C-alpha positions in Angstrom: 14.0 4.3 -9.3 14.5 0.6 -9.5 14.1 -1.5 -12.6 10.9 -3.5 -12.3 8.4 -5.1 -14.6 5.5 -4.2 -12.3 4.0 -1.2 -10.5 5.8 0.4 -7.6 3.5 1.8 -4.8 5.1 4.3 -2.5 2.8 6.3 -0.2 2.4 7.6 3.3 -0.2 7.6 6.0 -1.0 11.0 7.6 -3.7 12.4 9.8 -5.0 15.9 10.3 -4.7 17.2 13.9 -6.8 19.9 15.5 -5.0 22.4 13.3 -4.7 22.3 9.5 -1.2 20.6 9.8 -0.7 17.0 8.8 1.0 14.5 11.1 2.7 11.2 10.0 1.2 8.0 11.3 3.9 5.4 12.1 2.9 1.8 12.6 -0.3 2.0 10.5 -1.3 -1.4 9.0 -2.0 -1.5 5.3 -3.8 -4.7 4.2 -3.8 -5.1 0.4 -6.5 -7.0 -1.4 -7.4 -7.7 -5.0 -9.9 -5.0 -6.1 -12.0 -7.5 -8.2 -12.4 -10.3 -5.6 -11.4 -8.9 -2.2 -8.9 -11.8 -1.8 -5.5 -11.1 -0.3 -3.3 -9.6 -3.0 0.1 -10.8 -4.1 2.4 -7.9 -3.1 6.2 -8.0 -3.2 9.0 -6.2 -1.3 11.5 -6.2 -4.2 11.5 -4.8 -7.7 12.0 -8.2 -9.3 8.8 -9.3 -7.6 10.3 -12.5 -6.1 9.9 -11.8 -2.4 6.2 -12.1 -1.5 5.0 -10.1 1.5 3.2 -12.4 3.9 -0.4 -11.7 4.9 -0.6 -9.1 2.2 0.1 -6.5 4.8 2.7 -3.7 5.1 3.3 -1.4 8.1 4.2 2.2 7.8 7.7 3.3 9.1 8.4 6.0 11.6 7.7 8.7 9.0 4.4 7.1 8.0 5.9 5.8 4.7 5.2 2.4 3.1 5.9 0.7 -0.2 5.4 -2.5 -2.2 5.4 -3.8 -5.8 2.5 -5.4 -7.8 2.4 -6.9 -11.3 1.0 -4.7 -14.1 -2.7 -5.2 -14.9 -3.3 -6.1 -11.3 -5.5 -3.7 -9.4 -5.5 -3.7 -5.6 -7.3 -2.0 -2.8 -5.6 -0.7 0.4 -7.4 -1.0 3.7 -5.5 1.2 6.1 -5.9 0.9 9.9 -4.3 3.4 12.2 -4.9 5.3 15.4 -6.3 8.1 13.2 -9.0 5.8 11.8 -9.7 3.5 8.9 -9.7 4.3 5.2 -10.1 2.3 2.0 -8.3 3.2 -1.3 -9.5 1.2 -4.3 -8.1 0.7 -7.8 -4.4 1.1 -7.2 -2.1 -0.1 -10.0 -1.6 0.3 -13.7 -4.1 -1.3 -16.1 -2.6 -1.3 -19.6 -5.3 -3.4 -21.2 
């Protein structure tokens, strides 16, 4: 684990095929917005949170994995677009207030 003053988000995009097995989804686009306002979120590629990710969008790797950092007390929503469909995941983060 990296030393950070924020929240580290590490997840993966999967889809269920015709069987019960899960398949990774490489190349899915994850647009991150502020949960409270819907505005593009400030997300970072490094644990020190100095390298802002442009367009507030990350893309899953060949194994469907993606990650980013956000400040504490900053709740975000992920809007995932992939060939398997679209999904929205609200309220990601740590609210210590």
